[in-house]
C-alpha positions as CSV (number, residue, x, y, z in Angstrom):
1,M,2.4,25.9,8.8
2,Q,-1.1,23.6,9.4
3,G,-0.6,22.6,5.7
4,S,2.9,21.5,5.8
5,S,2.6,19.4,8.9
6,S,-0.4,17.6,7.4
7,R,1.5,17.0,4.3
8,L,4.2,15.2,6.5
9,I,2.3,13.1,8.5
10,A,0.6,12.0,4.9
11,V,4.4,11.3,4.0
12,V,5.3,9.5,6.9
13,G,2.4,7.5,6.5
14,V,3.1,6.4,3.3
15,V,6.5,5.2,4.5
16,V,5.0,3.4,7.5
17,G,2.7,1.7,5.0
18,A,5.4,0.8,2.9
19,A,7.5,-0.9,5.1
20,L,4.2,-2.5,6.7
21,A,3.5,-4.0,3.3
22,A,6.9,-5.2,2.9
23,A,6.7,-6.9,6.6
24,L,3.3,-8.2,5.7
25,V,3.9,-10.0,2.1
26,M,5.2,-13.2,3.3
27,P,2.1,-13.7,5.9
28,A,-0.2,-12.9,3.3
29,A,1.7,-15.0,0.4
30,R,1.5,-18.2,2.9
31,H,-2.2,-18.0,2.4
32,L,-2.3,-17.9,-1.4
33,G,-3.6,-20.8,-3.5
34,T,-7.5,-21.1,-2.8
35,S,-10.0,-18.3,-3.7
36,A,-10.6,-18.1,0.1
37,G,-6.9,-17.9,0.8
38,L,-6.6,-15.6,-2.0
39,V,-9.5,-12.9,0.5
40,W,-7.1,-13.9,3.5
41,S,-4.1,-12.9,2.1
42,A,-5.4,-9.8,0.5
43,L,-7.1,-8.8,4.6
44,I,-3.7,-9.9,5.8
45,L,-1.8,-7.3,3.5
46,G,-4.2,-4.5,2.7
47,L,-5.9,-4.2,5.5
48,P,-3.0,-2.9,8.0
49,V,-1.9,-0.8,5.2
50,L,-5.2,0.8,4.1
51,V,-5.8,2.0,7.6
52,V,-2.3,3.6,8.0
53,L,-2.8,5.4,5.0
54,M,-5.9,6.5,5.3
55,L,-5.4,7.7,9.3
56,S,-2.0,9.4,8.2
57,G,-4.2,11.5,5.1
58,L,-7.1,12.2,6.8
59,R,-6.0,15.7,7.9
60,Y,-4.4,16.5,4.1
61,Y,-7.2,15.0,2.2
62,G,-10.1,15.1,4.1
63,P,-12.0,11.9,5.2
64,L,-13.6,10.9,1.6
65,R,-10.6,11.8,-0.3
66,S,-8.4,9.6,2.3
67,L,-10.4,6.5,2.1
68,V,-10.6,6.9,-1.9
69,V,-6.8,7.4,-2.0
70,A,-5.8,4.8,0.5
71,V,-8.3,2.3,-1.1
72,G,-6.6,2.9,-4.6
73,V,-3.1,2.4,-2.9
74,T,-4.0,-0.5,-1.3
75,L,-5.5,-2.1,-4.2
76,I,-2.6,-1.8,-6.5
77,T,-0.2,-2.7,-3.9
78,C,-2.3,-5.8,-3.5
79,V,-2.5,-6.9,-7.1
80,V,1.0,-6.3,-7.3
81,S,2.2,-8.1,-4.5
82,L,0.2,-10.9,-5.7
83,V,1.8,-10.8,-9.0
84,I,5.2,-10.8,-7.7
85,A,4.6,-13.5,-5.2
86,A,2.9,-16.2,-7.6
87,F,6.0,-15.4,-9.9
88,V,8.8,-15.9,-7.0
89,F,7.0,-19.2,-5.7
90,A,6.3,-20.5,-9.4
91,S,10.3,-20.2,-9.8
92,A,10.9,-21.5,-6.4
93,L,9.0,-24.8,-7.2
94,S,10.4,-25.2,-10.8
95,G,13.4,-25.6,-9.5
96,S,15.4,-22.7,-10.3
97,V,17.3,-21.3,-8.0
98,T,15.9,-18.7,-5.5
99,S,18.4,-16.0,-5.0
100,F,18.8,-12.9,-2.9
101,T,17.4,-10.9,-6.0
102,L,14.1,-12.6,-6.0
103,A,14.0,-12.0,-2.3
104,V,14.8,-8.4,-2.4
105,V,11.6,-8.2,-5.4
106,L,9.3,-10.0,-3.2
107,F,9.9,-7.7,-0.4
108,G,10.6,-4.5,-2.4
109,A,7.8,-4.7,-4.5
110,P,5.0,-4.2,-2.1
111,A,7.1,-1.3,-0.6
112,L,7.8,0.4,-3.6
113,S,4.4,-0.1,-4.9
114,V,3.1,1.8,-1.9
115,L,5.6,4.4,-2.0
116,I,5.3,5.5,-5.6
117,T,1.6,5.2,-5.7
118,G,1.2,7.0,-2.2
119,L,3.5,9.6,-3.1
120,L,2.1,10.3,-6.4
121,A,-1.3,10.4,-4.8
122,L,0.0,13.4,-2.5
123,R,1.2,15.2,-6.0
124,L,-1.9,14.7,-7.8
125,V,-4.7,14.3,-5.9
126,P,-6.7,18.1,-5.8
127,L,-7.1,19.0,-1.8
128,P,-10.2,20.2,-0.6
129,S,-10.9,23.7,-1.0
130,V,-10.9,26.2,1.6
131,D,-13.9,28.2,0.4
132,S,-16.0,25.0,0.2
133,A,-15.0,23.7,3.7
134,S,-15.7,27.2,5.4
135,R,-19.0,27.3,3.8
136,A,-20.0,24.0,5.5
């Protein structure tokens, strides 16, 4: 039962991280345009998602694996969000019609990125063995 409750907490953390990424994509995208703005944008979007993923995966993965998984998922999410935001803003500036579809893509891409990579990590990342934990 211990393993299933820690896994459930990790899954809930991935879902919360996905919702957080979708909510923070616009505040982060407002800072794009300069190299300093790119760093601020990554901090605005990445730091809260990183903290949520790391803390929720702590019991399931252990401290080091939790940090590595959270950094990987957050890094992929930040890159995907940057590319999607640049595409959406470029199409808006070019005069093309920004439609409901582009808004869904802008907010949905970071959320889907966190969901897919986070749940994939839950499936693929090996857990710490019980024997090595009891010896330490």
